[in-house]
VEXSEBA-566591 format. One record per residue: x, y, z of N, C-alpha, C, O in turn. Coordinates in nm, 4 decimals. Example, Ala and Ser with C-alpha at 12.3 -4.5 7.8 and 13.67 -1.06 7.14 Angstrom:
<recs>
(rec (1.3190,-0.5690,0.7800),(1.2300,-0.4500,0.7800),(1.3200,-0.3300,0.7800),(1.4236,-0.3319,0.8465))
(rec (1.2850,-0.2250,0.7080),(1.3670,-0.1060,0.7140),(1.2900,0.0030,0.7870),(1.3409,0.1138,0.8039))
</recs>
This chain:
<recs>
(rec (0.0564,-0.1462,0.0589),(0.0389,0.0336,0.0145),(0.1331,0.1529,-0.0443),(0.2513,0.1304,-0.0700))
(rec (0.0877,0.2521,-0.0595),(0.1213,0.4055,-0.0649),(0.0690,0.4628,0.0173),(-0.0537,0.4580,0.0080))
(rec (0.1080,0.5200,0.1010),(-0.0134,0.6946,0.1328),(0.0913,0.7460,0.1240),(0.1896,0.7099,0.0592))
(rec (0.0733,0.8536,0.2035),(0.2114,0.9270,0.2833),(0.2387,0.9080,0.4261),(0.1786,0.8465,0.5142))
(rec (0.3469,0.9783,0.4245),(0.4796,0.9705,0.4859),(0.3628,1.0105,0.6571),(0.3032,1.1172,0.6718))
(rec (0.3601,0.9053,0.7502),(0.3100,0.9810,0.8452),(0.4781,0.9777,0.9627),(0.5821,0.9167,0.9382))
(rec (0.4589,1.0318,1.0380),(0.5725,1.0901,1.1910),(0.5879,0.9189,1.2913),(0.6589,0.8932,1.3885))
(rec (0.5171,0.8560,1.2368),(0.5791,0.7042,1.3123),(0.6656,0.6490,1.2088),(0.7723,0.6089,1.2553))
(rec (0.6488,0.6298,1.0419),(0.7733,0.6150,0.9233),(0.8709,0.6542,1.0088),(0.8965,0.5675,1.0924))
(rec (0.9461,0.7721,1.0196),(1.0856,0.8191,0.9949),(1.1765,0.7342,1.0335),(1.2662,0.6829,0.9667))
(rec (1.1284,0.7099,1.2361),(1.2333,0.6316,1.2288),(1.2595,0.4705,1.2275),(1.3564,0.4032,1.2629))
(rec (1.1315,0.4366,1.1715),(1.1996,0.3116,0.9933),(1.2505,0.3679,0.8605),(1.3095,0.2793,0.7987))
(rec (1.2486,0.4602,0.8090),(1.3405,0.6075,0.6577),(1.5005,0.4966,0.6888),(1.5822,0.4203,0.6372))
(rec (1.4414,0.5905,0.8587),(1.5880,0.6985,0.9364),(1.6495,0.5314,0.8926),(1.7356,0.5018,0.8097))
(rec (1.5752,0.4498,0.9753),(1.7169,0.3685,1.0449),(1.7634,0.1995,0.8734),(1.8482,0.1135,0.8498))
(rec (1.6546,0.2472,0.8219),(1.7195,0.1826,0.6644),(1.7829,0.2546,0.5340),(1.8237,0.2242,0.4219))
(rec (1.7657,0.3733,0.6199),(1.8908,0.4611,0.4952),(2.0175,0.4366,0.5919),(2.1355,0.4371,0.5566))
(rec (1.9747,0.4183,0.7023),(2.1259,0.4179,0.7998),(2.1402,0.2731,0.7163),(2.2034,0.2847,0.6113))
(rec (2.1032,0.1714,0.7395),(2.1776,0.0215,0.6666),(2.1804,0.0668,0.5918),(2.1853,0.1762,0.6479))
(rec (2.1839,0.1073,0.4245),(2.1697,0.0751,0.2943),(2.2334,0.1970,0.2148),(2.3290,0.1943,0.1373))
(rec (2.1442,0.3197,0.2599),(2.1931,0.3773,0.2344),(2.3159,0.5325,0.2577),(2.3515,0.6286,0.1895))
(rec (2.3467,0.4716,0.4101),(2.4436,0.5849,0.4467),(2.5231,0.6572,0.3212),(2.5039,0.7724,0.2823))
(rec (2.6185,0.5602,0.2665),(2.7157,0.6239,0.2751),(2.7150,0.6471,0.0626),(2.8122,0.6685,-0.0099))
(rec (2.6193,0.6365,0.0372),(2.5881,0.6823,-0.0721),(2.4799,0.8283,-0.0808),(2.4363,0.8347,-0.1957))
(rec (2.4494,0.8940,-0.0313),(2.3317,1.0021,0.0467),(2.2787,1.0794,0.1242),(2.1598,1.0687,0.0940))
(rec (2.2894,1.1899,0.2481),(2.2289,1.2451,0.3466),(2.0574,1.2031,0.2843),(2.0031,1.2227,0.1756))
(rec (2.0083,1.1342,0.4201),(1.8504,1.1814,0.4194),(1.7968,1.3130,0.4545),(1.7766,1.3721,0.5606))
(rec (1.7803,1.3397,0.3289),(1.6557,1.4268,0.2935),(1.5315,1.4898,0.4058),(1.4447,1.4082,0.4369))
(rec (1.5192,1.6572,0.4776),(1.4238,1.6518,0.5343),(1.3575,1.6267,0.4980),(1.3563,1.7036,0.4019))
(rec (1.2110,1.5216,0.4794),(1.0953,1.4685,0.3700),(1.0009,1.5508,0.3944),(0.9551,1.5962,0.2896))
(rec (0.9205,1.6147,0.5445),(0.8950,1.7191,0.5773),(0.9364,1.8233,0.4006),(0.8369,1.8136,0.3288))
(rec (1.0235,1.8884,0.3465),(1.0252,1.9947,0.2855),(0.9756,1.9387,0.1189),(0.9626,2.0053,0.0162))
(rec (0.9567,1.7982,0.1415),(1.0103,1.7693,-0.0410),(0.8098,1.8064,-0.0543),(0.7426,1.8422,0.0425))
(rec (0.7520,1.7838,-0.2029),(0.7202,1.8440,-0.3147),(0.5103,1.7666,-0.1917),(0.3932,1.7994,-0.1728))
(rec (0.5903,1.6819,-0.1639),(0.4884,1.4940,-0.1624),(0.5898,1.4275,-0.1241),(0.6928,1.4159,-0.1905))
(rec (0.5647,1.3652,0.0146),(0.6484,1.2360,0.0568),(0.5507,1.1210,0.0404),(0.4355,1.1574,0.0166))
(rec (0.5806,0.9320,0.0512),(0.4773,0.8799,0.0758),(0.6127,0.8067,0.0595),(0.7221,0.8206,0.0049))
(rec (0.5142,0.6849,0.1708),(0.5718,0.5188,0.1598),(0.4689,0.4146,0.1151),(0.3504,0.3953,0.1423))
(rec (0.5510,0.3603,0.0431),(0.5048,0.1700,0.0442),(0.5389,0.0901,0.1594),(0.6485,0.0527,0.2011))
(rec (0.4210,0.0720,0.2020),(0.3971,-0.0195,0.3984),(0.3806,-0.1409,0.2995),(0.3594,-0.1468,0.1784))
(rec (0.3992,-0.2389,0.4014),(0.3760,-0.3819,0.4522),(0.1776,-0.3832,0.4734),(0.1359,-0.3461,0.5831))
(rec (0.0928,-0.4182,0.3855),(-0.0612,-0.4124,0.4872),(-0.0721,-0.4559,0.5726),(-0.1649,-0.4166,0.6433))
(rec (0.0136,-0.5627,0.6204),(-0.0193,-0.6135,0.7823),(0.0105,-0.5308,0.8698),(-0.0715,-0.4617,0.9302))
(rec (0.1917,-0.5285,0.8937),(0.2836,-0.5043,0.9628),(0.2799,-0.3296,0.9510),(0.3109,-0.2489,1.0387))
(rec (0.2402,-0.3078,0.8373),(0.2707,-0.1672,0.8184),(0.3908,-0.0859,0.8455),(0.4115,0.0222,0.9006))
(rec (0.4987,-0.2211,0.7582),(0.7007,-0.2319,0.8514),(0.7171,-0.1200,0.6414),(0.7014,-0.1717,0.5308))
(rec (0.7519,0.0320,0.6739),(0.7758,0.0749,0.5215),(0.9427,-0.0514,0.4600),(1.0476,-0.1117,0.4829))
(rec (0.8630,-0.0203,0.3958),(0.9184,-0.1151,0.2206),(1.0738,-0.0311,0.2121),(1.1762,-0.0545,0.2763))
(rec (1.0479,0.0725,0.1092),(1.0282,0.2020,0.0544),(0.9437,0.3141,0.0807),(0.8223,0.3315,0.0922))
(rec (1.0894,0.4139,0.0892),(1.0354,0.6111,0.0793),(1.0702,0.6293,0.0483),(1.1655,0.5648,0.0045))
(rec (1.0266,0.8255,0.0081),(1.0613,0.8857,0.0169),(1.0394,0.9678,-0.1571),(1.0882,0.8915,-0.2405))
(rec (0.9834,1.0921,-0.2217),(0.9621,1.1817,-0.2539),(1.0143,1.2990,-0.3422),(1.1277,1.3223,-0.3839))
(rec (0.9140,1.3560,-0.3555),(0.9767,1.4412,-0.4629),(0.9705,1.5477,-0.4472),(0.8668,1.6081,-0.4199))
(rec (1.1227,1.6148,-0.4657),(1.2059,1.6974,-0.3742),(1.1900,1.8209,-0.5547),(1.2208,1.7905,-0.6700))
(rec (1.1283,1.9594,-0.4972),(1.2098,2.0920,-0.6154),(1.2891,2.1137,-0.6374),(1.3251,2.1981,-0.5554))
(rec (1.3818,2.0916,-0.7217),(1.5109,2.1595,-0.7137),(1.5180,2.2888,-0.8360),(1.4341,2.3096,-0.9236))
(rec (1.6585,2.3736,-0.8074),(1.6468,2.4949,-0.8502),(1.7353,2.4687,-0.9115),(1.8333,2.4088,-0.8672))
(rec (1.7174,2.5186,-1.0604),(1.7919,2.5126,-1.1843),(1.8741,2.5862,-1.2651),(1.7854,2.6203,-1.3432))
(rec (1.9564,2.6295,-1.3019),(1.9258,2.7505,-1.4146),(1.9620,2.7116,-1.5930),(2.0326,2.6278,-1.6492))
(rec (1.8970,2.7911,-1.6258),(1.9231,2.7984,-1.8134),(1.9227,2.9320,-1.7985),(1.8498,3.0168,-1.7471))
(rec (2.1160,2.9233,-1.9114),(2.1721,2.9984,-1.9910),(2.1447,3.0092,-2.1860),(2.2128,2.9502,-2.2700))
(rec (2.1071,3.0387,-2.1945),(2.1634,3.1313,-2.2949),(2.2776,3.1687,-2.3384),(2.3361,3.1615,-2.2303))
(rec (2.3879,3.2166,-2.4389),(2.4855,3.3197,-2.5160),(2.4516,3.2825,-2.5678),(2.3625,3.1990,-2.5836))
(rec (2.5867,3.3942,-2.6690),(2.5451,3.4411,-2.8043),(2.7028,3.4438,-2.8235),(2.7700,3.5450,-2.8034))
(rec (2.7601,3.3089,-2.8688),(2.8374,3.2274,-2.8743),(2.9507,3.4076,-3.0042),(3.0677,3.4431,-3.0187))
(rec (2.8577,3.4389,-3.0401),(2.9322,3.5263,-3.1219),(3.0573,3.6485,-3.0467),(3.1662,3.6905,-3.0859))
(rec (2.9718,3.6738,-2.9209),(3.0455,3.7811,-2.8711),(3.1741,3.7447,-2.7712),(3.1896,3.6610,-2.6823))
(rec (3.2712,3.8638,-2.8379),(3.3831,3.7962,-2.6760),(3.4106,3.7526,-2.5741),(3.4030,3.8093,-2.4651))
(rec (3.4444,3.6511,-2.5959),(3.5370,3.4913,-2.5079),(3.4480,3.6475,-2.3054),(3.3395,3.6426,-2.2474))
(rec (3.5428,3.7219,-2.2883),(3.5810,3.7554,-2.1272),(3.4378,3.8238,-2.2141),(3.3996,3.7482,-2.3034))
(rec (3.3879,3.9027,-2.2056),(3.2513,3.9256,-2.2167),(3.1740,3.7858,-2.1756),(3.1548,3.7525,-2.0587))
(rec (3.1369,3.7169,-2.2795),(3.1258,3.5794,-2.2000),(3.1429,3.5433,-2.0854),(3.0589,3.4690,-2.0346))
(rec (3.2412,3.5796,-2.0218),(3.2717,3.4898,-1.8994),(3.2774,3.6137,-1.7786),(3.2390,3.5925,-1.6636))
(rec (3.3450,3.7776,-1.8358),(3.2224,3.8260,-1.6745),(3.0810,3.7882,-1.7346),(3.0532,3.6789,-1.6854))
(rec (2.9825,3.8277,-1.8159),(2.8387,3.7542,-1.7762),(2.7914,3.6865,-1.7281),(2.7009,3.7110,-1.6483))
(rec (2.8576,3.5078,-1.7733),(2.8189,3.3683,-1.7141),(2.8566,3.4443,-1.5649),(2.7539,3.4186,-1.5020))
(rec (2.9499,3.5283,-1.4649),(2.9495,3.5540,-1.3688),(2.9078,3.6452,-1.3110),(2.9444,3.6519,-1.1936))
(rec (2.8204,3.7489,-1.3591),(2.7447,3.7827,-1.2602),(2.6059,3.6333,-1.2800),(2.5781,3.5672,-1.1799))
(rec (2.5433,3.6059,-1.4035),(2.4301,3.4979,-1.3699),(2.4763,3.4118,-1.2579),(2.3964,3.4086,-1.1643))
(rec (2.6138,3.3220,-1.2388),(2.5903,3.3298,-1.1607),(2.6087,3.3693,-1.0152),(2.5921,3.3207,-0.9033))
(rec (2.6467,3.4693,-1.0660),(2.6217,3.5633,-0.9087),(2.4263,3.5491,-0.8300),(2.3957,3.5058,-0.7189))
(rec (2.3242,3.6087,-0.9500),(2.2521,3.6090,-0.9339),(2.1541,3.5303,-0.9217),(2.0429,3.5371,-0.8695))
(rec (2.2545,3.3983,-1.0189),(2.1569,3.2530,-0.9799),(2.1554,3.2586,-0.8727),(2.0439,3.2564,-0.8204))
(rec (2.2755,3.2686,-0.7849),(2.2858,3.1965,-0.6574),(2.1976,3.2397,-0.5675),(2.1194,3.1627,-0.5117))
(rec (2.2028,3.3990,-0.5393),(2.1619,3.4188,-0.4551),(2.0254,3.4080,-0.4690),(1.9779,3.4959,-0.3971))
(rec (1.9506,3.3563,-0.5149),(1.8077,3.3975,-0.5821),(1.8192,3.2425,-0.4885),(1.7436,3.2229,-0.3934))
(rec (1.9082,3.1553,-0.5251),(1.8544,3.0419,-0.4537),(1.8253,3.0545,-0.3455),(1.7131,3.0580,-0.2948))
(rec (1.9437,3.0641,-0.2917),(1.9454,3.0607,-0.1204),(1.8400,3.1833,-0.1367),(1.8166,3.2151,-0.0201))
(rec (1.7737,3.2581,-0.2114),(1.6301,3.3926,-0.1094),(1.5151,3.3006,-0.0832),(1.4334,3.2995,0.0089))
(rec (1.5336,3.2032,-0.2161),(1.4318,3.0766,-0.2144),(1.4399,2.9360,-0.1117),(1.3875,2.8266,-0.1324))
(rec (1.4670,2.9500,-0.0739),(1.5367,2.8626,0.0384),(1.5677,2.7409,-0.0378),(1.4987,2.6464,0.0004))
(rec (1.6467,2.7129,-0.1307),(1.7311,2.5616,-0.1746),(1.9042,2.5838,-0.1470),(1.9793,2.6780,-0.1218))
(rec (1.9132,2.4592,-0.1653),(1.9787,2.4718,-0.1258),(2.1178,2.4167,-0.1897),(2.2332,2.4213,-0.1471))
(rec (2.0594,2.3608,-0.3131),(2.1708,2.3630,-0.4182),(2.0950,2.4733,-0.5420),(2.0036,2.5551,-0.5521))
(rec (2.2091,2.4067,-0.6260),(2.1478,2.5882,-0.8106),(2.2015,2.4268,-0.8238),(2.2744,2.3786,-0.7372))
(rec (2.1471,2.3332,-0.9679),(2.1341,2.2839,-1.0535),(2.1618,2.3801,-1.1766),(2.1044,2.4843,-1.2082))
(rec (2.3297,2.2737,-1.2714),(2.2829,2.3018,-1.4002),(2.3048,2.2183,-1.4244),(2.3717,2.1395,-1.3575))
(rec (2.2191,2.1853,-1.6179),(2.2787,2.0713,-1.6953),(2.3710,2.1240,-1.7874),(2.3469,2.2378,-1.8278))
(rec (2.4804,2.0616,-1.8336),(2.5421,2.0609,-1.9840),(2.5953,1.9897,-2.0393),(2.6670,1.8998,-1.9956))
(rec (2.5526,2.0347,-2.2263),(2.6051,1.9113,-2.2621),(2.8465,2.0257,-2.3240),(2.9551,1.9868,-2.3671))
(rec (2.7877,2.1478,-2.2835),(2.9731,2.2026,-2.4108),(3.0528,2.1365,-2.2863),(3.0164,2.1371,-2.1687))
(rec (3.1671,2.0810,-2.3391),(3.2439,2.0843,-2.2573),(3.3837,2.2587,-2.1931),(3.4810,2.2503,-2.1181))
(rec (3.3574,2.3185,-2.2268),(3.4367,2.4146,-2.2717),(3.3539,2.5697,-2.1470),(3.4137,2.6512,-2.0768))
(rec (3.1778,2.5473,-2.1736),(3.1320,2.5519,-1.9864),(3.0881,2.4899,-1.9224),(2.9785,2.5097,-1.8700))
(rec (3.1617,2.3914,-1.9052),(3.1462,2.2977,-1.8233),(3.2594,2.2912,-1.6594),(3.2445,2.2900,-1.5372))
(rec (3.3899,2.2882,-1.7803),(3.5103,2.3205,-1.7184),(3.4762,2.5397,-1.5977),(3.4944,2.5851,-1.4847))
(rec (3.4440,2.5674,-1.6792),(3.4597,2.7183,-1.5863),(3.3352,2.6844,-1.5235),(3.3534,2.6635,-1.4035))
(rec (3.2128,2.6708,-1.5596),(3.0936,2.6025,-1.4524),(3.2114,2.5246,-1.2767),(3.2444,2.5263,-1.1581))
(rec (3.2170,2.4732,-1.4094),(3.3357,2.3800,-1.2027),(3.4281,2.4919,-1.1712),(3.4112,2.5215,-1.0529))
(rec (3.5383,2.5828,-1.2388),(3.6291,2.6864,-1.1992),(3.5704,2.7054,-1.1071),(3.6217,2.6663,-1.0023))
(rec (3.4118,2.7861,-1.0990),(3.3744,2.8729,-1.0633),(3.2853,2.7974,-0.9337),(3.2709,2.9068,-0.8792))
(rec (3.2287,2.7227,-0.8588),(3.2872,2.5889,-0.7728),(3.1739,2.4778,-0.8204),(3.1570,2.3805,-0.7469))
(rec (3.0794,2.4927,-0.9674),(3.0058,2.3592,-0.9729),(3.0880,2.2399,-0.9450),(3.2101,2.2304,-0.9322))
(rec (3.0108,2.1662,-0.9394),(3.0581,2.0465,-0.9105),(3.0120,1.9000,-0.9971),(2.9173,1.9248,-1.0717))
(rec (3.0519,1.7717,-1.0031),(2.9891,1.6700,-1.0674),(2.8671,1.6814,-0.8525),(2.8639,1.7193,-0.7355))
(rec (2.8002,1.6084,-0.9695),(2.6277,1.5270,-0.8797),(2.6810,1.3811,-0.8284),(2.6752,1.2835,-0.9032))
(rec (2.7262,1.3742,-0.7136),(2.6855,1.1818,-0.6596),(2.5814,1.1949,-0.7148),(2.4810,1.2610,-0.6883))
(rec (2.6121,1.1177,-0.8079),(2.5391,0.9582,-0.9261),(2.5365,1.0118,-1.0251),(2.6223,1.0866,-1.0721))
(rec (2.4144,0.9725,-1.0793),(2.3852,1.0093,-1.2207),(2.3644,1.0640,-1.2394),(2.4297,1.1383,-1.1661))
(rec (2.2630,1.1697,-1.3405),(2.1567,1.2484,-1.2714),(2.1040,1.1041,-1.4018),(2.1757,1.0224,-1.4596))
(rec (1.9208,1.1296,-1.4093),(1.8759,1.0528,-1.4903),(1.6850,1.1979,-1.4946),(1.6450,1.2987,-1.4364))
(rec (1.6428,1.1072,-1.5988),(1.4825,1.2171,-1.5786),(1.3951,1.0935,-1.6892),(1.4173,0.9945,-1.7588))
(rec (1.3036,1.1691,-1.6513),(1.1959,1.0873,-1.7487),(1.0953,1.1882,-1.7351),(1.1009,1.2682,-1.6418))
(rec (0.9828,1.1919,-1.8397),(0.9072,1.2690,-1.9453),(0.7603,1.2381,-1.8995),(0.6813,1.1628,-1.9565))
(rec (0.7422,1.3014,-1.8008),(0.5899,1.2959,-1.7061),(0.4585,1.3460,-1.8127),(0.3429,1.3504,-1.7705))
</recs>
């Protein structure tokens, strides 16, 4: 049975995370998610799996590559500053960027971005 997570589930969820996933990722505050739910055994109410949907902040930038590289770099830094400030003000802990251009990937890493833990996947809804 799938249902909303209850306070009594949190201990079980924490134990499952500690036993199986602690070295992979920190357990997030499920109360800050858009929606959190658990699949439980109908008879014992034991949590089988739990999780939810967390909103992330993602920055999308388009750049005129005909403009001088120095101007583009300065523009990128201004965009990143504005993006980080906005993300913090909105209460998010991370700002994501999904990038296909290796040159700009190096720039983003130079200015503080880092690879995510795990592989990024997406599904169309």
